[in-house]
C-alpha positions as a Markdown table, in Angstrom:
| # | Residue | x | y | z |
|---|---|---|---|---|
| 1 | Met | -14.4 | 9.0 | 16.0 |
| 2 | Asn | -14.0 | 10.9 | 12.8 |
| 3 | Ser | -17.1 | 10.6 | 10.7 |
| 4 | Glu | -15.1 | 9.8 | 7.6 |
| 5 | Phe | -14.6 | 6.0 | 8.2 |
| 6 | Phe | -13.9 | 3.9 | 5.1 |
| 7 | Phe | -15.0 | 0.4 | 4.7 |
| 8 | Ala | -12.8 | -0.3 | 1.7 |
| 9 | Thr | -11.6 | -2.9 | -0.7 |
| 10 | Gly | -9.3 | -2.6 | -3.7 |
| 11 | Ile | -8.6 | -3.7 | -7.2 |
| 12 | Glu | -5.1 | -5.3 | -7.0 |
| 13 | Asn | -3.1 | -3.4 | -9.6 |
| 14 | Ser | 0.6 | -4.4 | -9.2 |
| 15 | Tyr | 2.5 | -4.4 | -12.5 |
| 16 | Pro | 6.2 | -5.1 | -11.8 |
| 17 | Thr | 8.7 | -6.3 | -14.4 |
| 18 | Leu | 10.4 | -9.7 | -13.8 |
| 19 | Pro | 14.0 | -10.6 | -14.5 |
| 20 | Thr | 12.7 | -12.3 | -17.8 |
| 21 | Gly | 11.6 | -8.9 | -19.0 |
| 22 | Arg | 7.9 | -9.9 | -18.7 |
| 23 | Arg | 5.6 | -7.6 | -16.8 |
| 24 | Ile | 2.9 | -9.1 | -14.5 |
| 25 | Asp | -0.1 | -6.9 | -14.6 |
| 26 | Gln | -2.6 | -8.0 | -12.0 |
| 27 | Met | -5.5 | -6.2 | -13.5 |
| 28 | Asp | -4.9 | -8.1 | -16.7 |
| 29 | Lys | -4.3 | -11.4 | -15.0 |
| 30 | Cys | -7.4 | -11.2 | -12.8 |
| 31 | Gly | -9.7 | -10.0 | -15.6 |
| 32 | His | -10.4 | -6.5 | -14.4 |
| 33 | Tyr | -9.8 | -4.8 | -17.7 |
| 34 | Ala | -12.5 | -6.9 | -19.3 |
| 35 | Arg | -14.9 | -7.0 | -16.3 |
| 36 | Trp | -14.5 | -3.7 | -14.6 |
| 37 | Glu | -18.2 | -2.8 | -14.9 |
| 38 | Glu | -19.1 | -6.1 | -13.2 |
| 39 | Asp | -16.4 | -5.6 | -10.6 |
| 40 | Phe | -17.8 | -2.2 | -9.7 |
| 41 | Ala | -21.3 | -3.5 | -9.4 |
| 42 | Leu | -20.1 | -5.9 | -6.7 |
| 43 | Leu | -19.1 | -2.9 | -4.5 |
| 44 | Ser | -22.6 | -1.9 | -3.8 |
| 45 | Ser | -23.6 | -5.4 | -2.8 |
| 46 | Leu | -20.9 | -5.4 | -0.2 |
| 47 | Gly | -21.7 | -2.0 | 1.2 |
| 48 | Val | -18.2 | -0.6 | 0.9 |
| 49 | Asn | -17.9 | 3.1 | 0.6 |
| 50 | Ala | -14.2 | 3.4 | -0.7 |
| 51 | Leu | -12.0 | 1.7 | -3.2 |
| 52 | Arg | -8.2 | 1.6 | -3.5 |
| 53 | Tyr | -7.9 | 2.0 | -7.3 |
| 54 | Gly | -5.6 | 3.3 | -9.9 |
| 55 | Pro | -4.8 | 2.9 | -13.6 |
| 56 | Ala | -1.6 | 1.1 | -14.6 |
| 57 | Tyr | 1.1 | 3.8 | -14.5 |
| 58 | Tyr | 3.0 | 2.1 | -17.4 |
| 59 | Leu | 0.0 | 2.4 | -19.6 |
| 60 | Thr | -1.1 | 5.9 | -18.7 |
| 61 | His | 2.3 | 7.5 | -19.0 |
| 62 | Pro | 3.6 | 6.0 | -22.3 |
| 63 | Ala | 6.3 | 8.7 | -22.9 |
| 64 | Pro | 7.7 | 11.8 | -21.3 |
| 65 | Asp | 5.0 | 14.5 | -21.2 |
| 66 | Arg | 2.5 | 12.2 | -22.9 |
| 67 | Phe | -0.5 | 10.7 | -21.1 |
| 68 | Asp | -3.1 | 8.2 | -22.3 |
| 69 | Trp | -6.3 | 8.1 | -20.3 |
| 70 | Ser | -8.2 | 5.8 | -22.6 |
| 71 | Ser | -8.1 | 2.8 | -20.2 |
| 72 | Ser | -9.0 | 4.9 | -17.1 |
| 73 | Asp | -11.6 | 7.5 | -18.1 |
| 74 | Ala | -14.7 | 5.2 | -18.3 |
| 75 | Pro | -13.9 | 3.3 | -15.0 |
| 76 | Met | -13.2 | 6.4 | -13.1 |
| 77 | Glu | -16.3 | 8.1 | -14.3 |
| 78 | Arg | -18.3 | 5.0 | -13.3 |
| 79 | Leu | -16.9 | 5.2 | -9.8 |
| 80 | Arg | -17.8 | 8.8 | -9.5 |
| 81 | Glu | -21.4 | 8.0 | -10.5 |
| 82 | Leu | -21.5 | 5.3 | -7.9 |
| 83 | Gly | -20.4 | 7.7 | -5.2 |
| 84 | Ile | -17.5 | 5.4 | -4.2 |
| 85 | Thr | -14.6 | 7.3 | -2.6 |
| 86 | Val | -11.5 | 6.5 | -4.8 |
| 87 | Ile | -8.2 | 6.3 | -3.0 |
| 88 | Ala | -6.1 | 6.8 | -6.1 |
| 89 | Asp | -3.1 | 4.4 | -6.2 |
| 90 | Leu | -0.7 | 6.1 | -8.7 |
| 91 | Cys | 2.4 | 3.9 | -8.7 |
| 92 | His | 2.1 | 0.3 | -7.6 |
| 93 | Phe | 5.5 | -1.5 | -8.0 |
| 94 | Gly | 6.3 | -0.6 | -11.6 |
| 95 | Val | 7.3 | 2.1 | -14.0 |
| 96 | Pro | 6.8 | 2.7 | -17.8 |
| 97 | Asp | 9.3 | 0.9 | -20.0 |
| 98 | Trp | 10.9 | 4.1 | -21.0 |
| 99 | Leu | 12.1 | 4.8 | -17.4 |
| 100 | Gly | 15.1 | 2.9 | -16.1 |
| 101 | Gly | 13.4 | 1.4 | -13.1 |
| 102 | Phe | 13.7 | 2.9 | -9.7 |
| 103 | Gln | 17.4 | 3.7 | -10.1 |
| 104 | Asp | 16.5 | 6.4 | -12.7 |
| 105 | Val | 17.1 | 9.8 | -11.1 |
| 106 | Ala | 14.6 | 11.2 | -13.6 |
| 107 | Phe | 11.8 | 9.1 | -12.2 |
| 108 | Pro | 10.7 | 11.6 | -9.5 |
| 109 | Ile | 10.3 | 14.5 | -11.9 |
| 110 | His | 8.4 | 12.5 | -14.5 |
| 111 | Phe | 6.2 | 10.9 | -11.8 |
| 112 | Ala | 5.3 | 14.2 | -10.3 |
| 113 | Ser | 4.2 | 15.4 | -13.7 |
| 114 | Tyr | 2.0 | 12.4 | -14.0 |
| 115 | Ala | 0.5 | 12.9 | -10.6 |
| 116 | Arg | -0.4 | 16.5 | -11.4 |
| 117 | Glu | -2.0 | 15.4 | -14.7 |
| 118 | Phe | -4.1 | 12.8 | -12.9 |
| 119 | Ala | -5.3 | 15.3 | -10.3 |
| 120 | Val | -6.3 | 17.7 | -13.2 |
| 121 | Arg | -8.0 | 14.9 | -15.1 |
| 122 | Tyr | -10.1 | 13.7 | -12.1 |
| 123 | Pro | -10.6 | 16.8 | -10.0 |
| 124 | Trp | -13.2 | 15.1 | -7.8 |
| 125 | Val | -10.7 | 12.7 | -6.4 |
| 126 | Arg | -9.5 | 13.8 | -3.0 |
| 127 | His | -7.6 | 10.8 | -1.5 |
| 128 | Phe | -4.2 | 9.7 | -3.0 |
| 129 | Thr | -1.6 | 7.1 | -2.4 |
| 130 | Pro | 1.2 | 8.5 | -4.7 |
| 131 | Val | 3.6 | 5.6 | -4.3 |
| 132 | Asn | 2.5 | 2.4 | -2.8 |
| 133 | Glu | 4.6 | 0.5 | -0.2 |
| 134 | Ile | 7.9 | 2.3 | -0.8 |
| 135 | Phe | 9.9 | -0.1 | 1.5 |
| 136 | Ile | 8.6 | -3.2 | -0.2 |
| 137 | Cys | 9.1 | -1.7 | -3.7 |
| 138 | Ala | 12.7 | -0.7 | -3.0 |
| 139 | Ser | 13.6 | -3.9 | -1.3 |
| 140 | Phe | 12.0 | -6.3 | -3.8 |
| 141 | Ser | 13.4 | -4.3 | -6.8 |
| 142 | Ala | 16.9 | -3.3 | -5.5 |
| 143 | Leu | 17.8 | -5.4 | -2.4 |
| 144 | Arg | 16.3 | -8.8 | -3.1 |
| 145 | Gly | 16.7 | -8.6 | -6.8 |
| 146 | Trp | 13.2 | -9.8 | -7.7 |
| 147 | Trp | 11.5 | -7.0 | -9.7 |
| 148 | Asn | 12.1 | -4.1 | -12.1 |
| 149 | Glu | 15.9 | -3.3 | -12.0 |
| 150 | Cys | 16.5 | -6.7 | -10.3 |
| 151 | Leu | 19.5 | -5.5 | -8.3 |
| 152 | Ala | 20.7 | -6.7 | -4.9 |
| 153 | Ser | 22.9 | -4.3 | -3.0 |
| 154 | Asp | 22.7 | -1.7 | -0.2 |
| 155 | Arg | 23.6 | 1.1 | -2.6 |
| 156 | Ala | 20.9 | 0.1 | -5.1 |
| 157 | Phe | 18.4 | -0.2 | -2.3 |
| 158 | Val | 19.2 | 3.3 | -1.0 |
| 159 | Gln | 19.1 | 4.8 | -4.5 |
| 160 | Ala | 15.6 | 3.2 | -5.1 |
| 161 | Met | 14.5 | 4.4 | -1.6 |
| 162 | Arg | 15.7 | 7.9 | -2.3 |
| 163 | Asn | 14.1 | 8.1 | -5.7 |
| 164 | Leu | 10.8 | 6.6 | -4.6 |
| 165 | Cys | 10.5 | 8.9 | -1.6 |
| 166 | Met | 11.5 | 11.9 | -3.7 |
| 167 | Ala | 8.9 | 10.9 | -6.3 |
| 168 | Asn | 6.3 | 10.6 | -3.6 |
| 169 | Glu | 7.0 | 14.0 | -2.1 |
| 170 | Leu | 7.2 | 15.8 | -5.5 |
| 171 | Ala | 3.9 | 14.1 | -6.4 |
| 172 | Val | 2.4 | 15.4 | -3.1 |
| 173 | Glu | 3.4 | 18.9 | -4.0 |
| 174 | Ala | 1.9 | 18.5 | -7.5 |
| 175 | Ile | -1.4 | 17.1 | -6.2 |
| 176 | Leu | -1.7 | 19.9 | -3.6 |
| 177 | Ser | -1.2 | 22.5 | -6.4 |
| 178 | Val | -4.4 | 21.2 | -8.0 |
| 179 | Arg | -6.3 | 19.9 | -4.9 |
| 180 | Pro | -5.1 | 21.8 | -1.8 |
| 181 | Asp | -7.4 | 19.8 | 0.5 |
| 182 | Ala | -6.1 | 16.4 | -0.7 |
| 183 | Ile | -5.7 | 13.6 | 1.8 |
| 184 | Ile | -2.5 | 11.7 | 1.3 |
| 185 | Val | -2.8 | 8.0 | 2.4 |
| 186 | Gln | 0.8 | 7.0 | 2.9 |
| 187 | Gly | 0.6 | 3.2 | 2.4 |
| 188 | Glu | 3.3 | 1.0 | 3.8 |
| 189 | Ser | 3.7 | -2.6 | 4.9 |
| 190 | Ala | 3.7 | -3.0 | 8.7 |
| 191 | Glu | 6.8 | -5.1 | 9.0 |
| 192 | His | 8.8 | -6.4 | 12.0 |
| 193 | Phe | 12.0 | -8.4 | 12.2 |
| 194 | Ala | 12.7 | -10.4 | 15.4 |
| 195 | Pro | 16.1 | -11.9 | 16.1 |
| 196 | Met | 16.5 | -15.7 | 16.3 |
| 197 | Gly | 19.1 | -15.1 | 19.1 |
| 198 | Lys | 21.6 | -12.6 | 20.4 |
| 199 | Ala | 23.9 | -13.1 | 17.4 |
| 200 | Ser | 21.1 | -11.8 | 15.1 |
| 201 | Gln | 20.0 | -8.8 | 17.2 |
| 202 | Arg | 22.2 | -6.4 | 15.2 |
| 203 | Met | 20.8 | -7.7 | 11.9 |
| 204 | Ala | 17.2 | -7.4 | 13.2 |
| 205 | Asp | 17.9 | -3.9 | 14.3 |
| 206 | His | 19.2 | -3.0 | 10.9 |
| 207 | Trp | 16.1 | -4.4 | 9.1 |
| 208 | Asn | 13.8 | -2.7 | 11.6 |
| 209 | Gly | 15.6 | 0.6 | 10.8 |
| 210 | Met | 15.3 | 0.1 | 7.1 |
| 211 | Lys | 11.5 | -0.6 | 7.4 |
| 212 | His | 11.0 | 2.9 | 8.8 |
| 213 | Leu | 13.1 | 4.7 | 6.2 |
| 214 | Ser | 10.3 | 5.4 | 3.7 |
| 215 | Leu | 8.0 | 6.9 | 6.3 |
| 216 | Asp | 10.8 | 8.7 | 8.2 |
| 217 | Leu | 11.8 | 10.4 | 4.9 |
| 218 | Thr | 8.4 | 11.2 | 3.5 |
| 219 | Leu | 7.0 | 12.4 | 6.9 |
| 220 | Gly | 10.1 | 14.3 | 7.9 |
| 221 | His | 10.7 | 12.2 | 11.0 |
| 222 | Gln | 14.1 | 12.4 | 12.7 |
| 223 | Leu | 16.3 | 9.5 | 11.3 |
| 224 | Asp | 17.9 | 7.1 | 13.7 |
| 225 | Ala | 21.7 | 7.6 | 13.8 |
| 226 | Gly | 22.4 | 4.3 | 12.2 |
| 227 | Met | 20.0 | 4.8 | 9.4 |
| 228 | Ala | 21.4 | 8.3 | 8.7 |
| 229 | Ala | 24.8 | 6.9 | 8.4 |
| 230 | Phe | 23.5 | 4.0 | 6.2 |
| 231 | Leu | 22.0 | 6.5 | 3.8 |
| 232 | Asn | 25.0 | 8.8 | 3.7 |
| 233 | Asp | 27.3 | 5.8 | 3.1 |
| 234 | Asn | 25.2 | 4.8 | 0.1 |
| 235 | Gly | 24.9 | 8.1 | -1.7 |
| 236 | Val | 22.1 | 10.2 | -0.1 |
| 237 | Thr | 23.2 | 13.8 | 0.1 |
| 238 | Ser | 22.7 | 16.4 | 2.7 |
| 239 | Asn | 20.6 | 18.3 | 0.2 |
| 240 | Asp | 18.4 | 15.2 | -0.2 |
| 241 | Leu | 17.9 | 15.1 | 3.5 |
| 242 | Ser | 17.1 | 18.8 | 3.8 |
| 243 | Phe | 14.4 | 18.2 | 1.1 |
| 244 | Phe | 12.8 | 15.4 | 3.1 |
| 245 | Arg | 12.8 | 17.4 | 6.4 |
| 246 | Glu | 10.4 | 20.0 | 4.9 |
| 247 | Lys | 7.4 | 18.0 | 6.2 |
| 248 | Arg | 4.8 | 18.6 | 3.5 |
| 249 | Ala | 1.2 | 18.5 | 4.4 |
| 250 | Val | 1.7 | 16.3 | 7.5 |
| 251 | Gly | -1.7 | 17.5 | 8.7 |
| 252 | Gln | -3.3 | 16.1 | 5.6 |
| 253 | Arg | -1.8 | 12.6 | 5.8 |
| 254 | Trp | -3.1 | 9.2 | 7.0 |
| 255 | Leu | -0.7 | 6.3 | 7.7 |
| 256 | Gly | -1.9 | 3.4 | 5.6 |
| 257 | Leu | -0.7 | 0.2 | 7.2 |
| 258 | Asp | -0.7 | -3.1 | 5.3 |
| 259 | Tyr | -0.6 | -6.2 | 7.3 |
| 260 | Tyr | -0.4 | -9.9 | 6.3 |
| 261 | Ala | 0.5 | -13.1 | 8.0 |
| 262 | Thr | 3.9 | -12.8 | 6.1 |
| 263 | Cys | 4.7 | -9.3 | 7.5 |
| 264 | Glu | 6.6 | -10.5 | 10.5 |
| 265 | His | 10.0 | -12.2 | 10.2 |
| 266 | Arg | 12.5 | -14.1 | 12.2 |
| 267 | Ile | 16.0 | -13.2 | 11.2 |
| 268 | Ala | 19.3 | -15.1 | 11.6 |
| 269 | Ala | 22.8 | -13.6 | 12.0 |
| 270 | Asn | 23.5 | -14.4 | 8.4 |
| 271 | Gly | 20.5 | -12.5 | 7.2 |
| 272 | Arg | 18.3 | -15.5 | 6.5 |
| 273 | Gln | 14.6 | -14.7 | 7.1 |
| 274 | Thr | 11.6 | -16.9 | 7.8 |
| 275 | Thr | 8.0 | -16.0 | 8.6 |
| 276 | Asn | 7.3 | -15.4 | 12.3 |
| 277 | Arg | 4.0 | -17.2 | 13.0 |
| 278 | Asn | 4.0 | -15.9 | 16.6 |
| 279 | Gly | 4.7 | -12.3 | 16.0 |
| 280 | Leu | 3.4 | -9.1 | 17.6 |
| 281 | Gly | 0.2 | -8.9 | 15.6 |
| 282 | Phe | -1.4 | -5.9 | 13.9 |
| 283 | Arg | -2.7 | -4.2 | 17.0 |
| 284 | Ala | 0.8 | -3.9 | 18.6 |
| 285 | Leu | 2.5 | -3.0 | 15.4 |
| 286 | Ala | -0.1 | -0.3 | 14.6 |
| 287 | Arg | 0.4 | 1.2 | 18.1 |
| 288 | Ser | 4.2 | 1.3 | 17.6 |
| 289 | Tyr | 3.8 | 3.0 | 14.2 |
| 290 | Tyr | 1.2 | 5.5 | 15.6 |
| 291 | Asp | 3.5 | 6.3 | 18.5 |
| 292 | Arg | 6.3 | 7.0 | 16.1 |
| 293 | Tyr | 4.4 | 9.2 | 13.6 |
| 294 | Arg | 1.3 | 10.5 | 15.4 |
| 295 | Ile | -1.0 | 10.7 | 12.4 |
| 296 | Pro | -4.3 | 8.9 | 11.8 |
| 297 | Leu | -4.1 | 5.2 | 10.8 |
| 298 | Phe | -5.9 | 3.4 | 8.0 |
| 299 | His | -5.7 | -0.4 | 7.9 |
| 300 | Cys | -5.0 | -0.3 | 4.2 |
| 301 | Glu | -4.5 | -3.9 | 3.1 |
| 302 | Thr | -5.0 | -7.4 | 4.6 |
| 303 | Asn | -6.1 | -10.8 | 3.4 |
| 304 | Arg | -5.7 | -14.5 | 4.0 |
| 305 | Val | -6.3 | -17.5 | 1.8 |
| 306 | Ser | -9.8 | -18.7 | 1.7 |
| 307 | Asp | -9.6 | -21.5 | 4.3 |
| 308 | His | -8.3 | -19.0 | 6.9 |
| 309 | Ala | -9.9 | -15.8 | 5.6 |
| 310 | Val | -13.0 | -15.5 | 7.9 |
| 311 | Asp | -11.0 | -16.1 | 11.1 |
| 312 | Trp | -8.3 | -13.6 | 9.8 |
| 313 | Leu | -11.0 | -11.0 | 9.1 |
| 314 | Glu | -12.4 | -11.4 | 12.6 |
| 315 | Glu | -8.9 | -11.0 | 14.1 |
| 316 | Gln | -8.0 | -7.9 | 12.0 |
| 317 | Trp | -11.3 | -6.2 | 12.6 |
| 318 | Gly | -11.1 | -6.9 | 16.3 |
| 319 | Asp | -7.7 | -5.2 | 16.4 |
| 320 | Val | -9.1 | -2.2 | 14.6 |
| 321 | Met | -11.9 | -1.9 | 17.1 |
| 322 | Ser | -9.5 | -2.2 | 20.0 |
| 323 | Leu | -7.3 | 0.5 | 18.6 |
| 324 | Ile | -10.3 | 2.8 | 18.2 |
| 325 | Ala | -11.4 | 2.0 | 21.8 |
| 326 | Gly | -7.9 | 2.9 | 23.0 |
| 327 | Gly | -8.2 | 6.4 | 21.5 |
| 328 | Ile | -6.1 | 5.9 | 18.3 |
| 329 | Pro | -7.6 | 7.6 | 15.3 |
| 330 | Val | -8.3 | 4.9 | 12.7 |
| 331 | Arg | -9.9 | 6.2 | 9.4 |
| 332 | Gly | -10.8 | 2.9 | 7.8 |
| 333 | Phe | -10.3 | -0.8 | 7.1 |
| 334 | Thr | -9.6 | -2.6 | 3.8 |
| 335 | Trp | -9.9 | -6.2 | 2.8 |
| 336 | Tyr | -7.5 | -6.5 | -0.2 |
| 337 | Ser | -8.6 | -7.3 | -2.8 |
| 338 | Leu | -12.1 | -7.5 | -4.3 |
| 339 | Thr | -11.2 | -10.6 | -6.3 |
| 340 | Asp | -8.6 | -13.4 | -6.0 |
| 341 | Gln | -5.1 | -12.7 | -7.2 |
| 342 | Ile | -2.6 | -14.5 | -9.4 |
| 343 | Asp | 1.0 | -15.5 | -8.3 |
| 344 | Trp | 1.1 | -13.4 | -5.1 |
| 345 | Gln | 1.8 | -16.4 | -3.0 |
| 346 | His | 5.3 | -16.3 | -4.3 |
| 347 | Ala | 5.6 | -12.5 | -4.3 |
| 348 | Leu | 5.2 | -12.2 | -8.1 |
| 349 | Arg | 8.7 | -13.5 | -8.5 |
| 350 | His | 7.7 | -16.0 | -11.1 |
| 351 | Glu | 5.0 | -16.0 | -13.7 |
| 352 | Arg | 3.2 | -19.3 | -13.0 |
| 353 | Asn | -0.4 | -18.2 | -13.2 |
| 354 | Asp | -1.1 | -19.8 | -9.8 |
| 355 | Leu | -4.4 | -18.8 | -8.2 |
| 356 | His | -4.1 | -17.0 | -4.9 |
| 357 | Pro | -7.6 | -17.3 | -3.4 |
| 358 | Val | -7.6 | -14.2 | -1.1 |
| 359 | Gly | -10.4 | -12.2 | -2.6 |
| 360 | Leu | -13.9 | -11.3 | -1.3 |
| 361 | Tyr | -14.9 | -12.8 | -4.7 |
| 362 | Asp | -13.3 | -15.5 | -6.8 |
| 363 | Leu | -12.2 | -14.9 | -10.3 |
| 364 | Gln | -15.6 | -16.0 | -11.6 |
| 365 | Arg | -17.0 | -13.1 | -9.5 |
| 366 | Gln | -18.8 | -15.5 | -7.1 |
| 367 | Ile | -18.7 | -14.3 | -3.5 |
| 368 | Arg | -16.5 | -16.1 | -1.0 |
| 369 | Pro | -17.4 | -16.7 | 2.7 |
| 370 | Val | -15.1 | -13.9 | 3.6 |
| 371 | Gly | -17.1 | -11.6 | 1.3 |
| 372 | Glu | -20.3 | -12.5 | 3.1 |
| 373 | Ala | -18.5 | -12.0 | 6.5 |
| 374 | Tyr | -17.2 | -8.6 | 5.5 |
| 375 | Arg | -20.7 | -7.5 | 4.3 |
| 376 | Arg | -22.0 | -8.4 | 7.8 |
| 377 | Val | -19.2 | -6.4 | 9.5 |
| 378 | Ile | -20.1 | -3.4 | 7.4 |
| 379 | Ala | -23.8 | -3.7 | 8.0 |
| 380 | Ser | -23.3 | -4.1 | 11.8 |
| 381 | His | -21.0 | -1.1 | 12.2 |
| 382 | Gln | -22.8 | 1.7 | 10.3 |
| 383 | His | -22.3 | 3.8 | 13.5 |
| 384 | Leu | -18.7 | 4.3 | 12.5 |
| 385 | Leu | -19.9 | 6.3 | 9.5 |
| 386 | Thr | -21.7 | 8.8 | 11.7 |
| 387 | Gly | -19.1 | 9.0 | 14.5 |
| 388 | Ala | -21.3 | 7.2 | 17.1 |
| 389 | Arg | -19.7 | 5.4 | 19.9 |
| 390 | Ala | -18.1 | 2.2 | 18.9 |
| 391 | Ala | -19.7 | -1.1 | 19.8 |
| 392 | Arg | -17.8 | -4.1 | 21.0 |
| 393 | Pro | -16.1 | -6.1 | 18.2 |
| 394 | Leu | -18.5 | -8.2 | 16.2 |
| 395 | Glu | -18.3 | -11.9 | 16.5 |
| 396 | Ile | -18.3 | -13.0 | 12.8 |
| 397 | Val | -20.5 | -16.1 | 12.5 |
| 398 | Ala | -20.9 | -18.2 | 9.3 |
């Protein structure tokens, strides 16, 4: 067991733009901008030692070559004072208005400039997620038509995928130029697509190929033949693929896997998808991702609505402990997020201001039962912080 085990949470900081042109900023909706000092005070009471956190990219990069740190300097300094390890989340589902969404070929260059400036501004930060959940961002923005450019075609999806992966890798280079010992936490949703029958096997295989694209490209993994052809048919060049095969800082990367009850899907031959309530589960999916990429894992996001949250925490934590016991390097666990969220139950497709009660605390900053349970997990597993032998999974009691 590596001694650097993170018991983490996060401040949910998505900020996509909807087809209406309205931007949904979760840090605004959930009150973090007004209550960040109170939010950070809650971290110590939980016992967490790490926080997934980042300023809103659209606010801090208001124009090319111009950066505004007025909304981030004080919160970042407070986290440094608290001794909380920040896993810096630099791009979370949105871009500044002056960029043309994720179809804009200029995005990677501008984003790399931003990543470098962030690393210079906060030189004490070592852990970075340059671009969060590239597959989800590309599919929701350019294949499903829900966010940002709101397109729905294979070519738009591939262009977004190419640009997001290029932005991530140029940002990695920029960060390493400032902080050579940086750890890159490559966060992605752990998805699986199961066919409803023989007629949908080909469709399921295609989606399971697409889910790997972001990691295959950013980690320099050999592309499946079908996915290589898919990229080529939709505009990715041989020069692009040569760039991705360079395998930057693979020894300094962790694979951050995000897993929710909605991450597994049943798919029909016509492409219709429904949630698979009897899927593989996090443990099996995490093993498959580890077998493919062979870098340390980090359970980077999970949650469940309040009525099911404590049972879900017990299940997810048990899976993490089983992975560790099986010899797989796991660097941390994250209940996401610190507080409840707004509108995520319908994937931020509509601005309804509906409460999504998945936080360790509610929006009045009152602890939820899952917050109490997570605090007990942390208190009972301090041996993970020192690399001691793992105990059997904790039974979480109310």
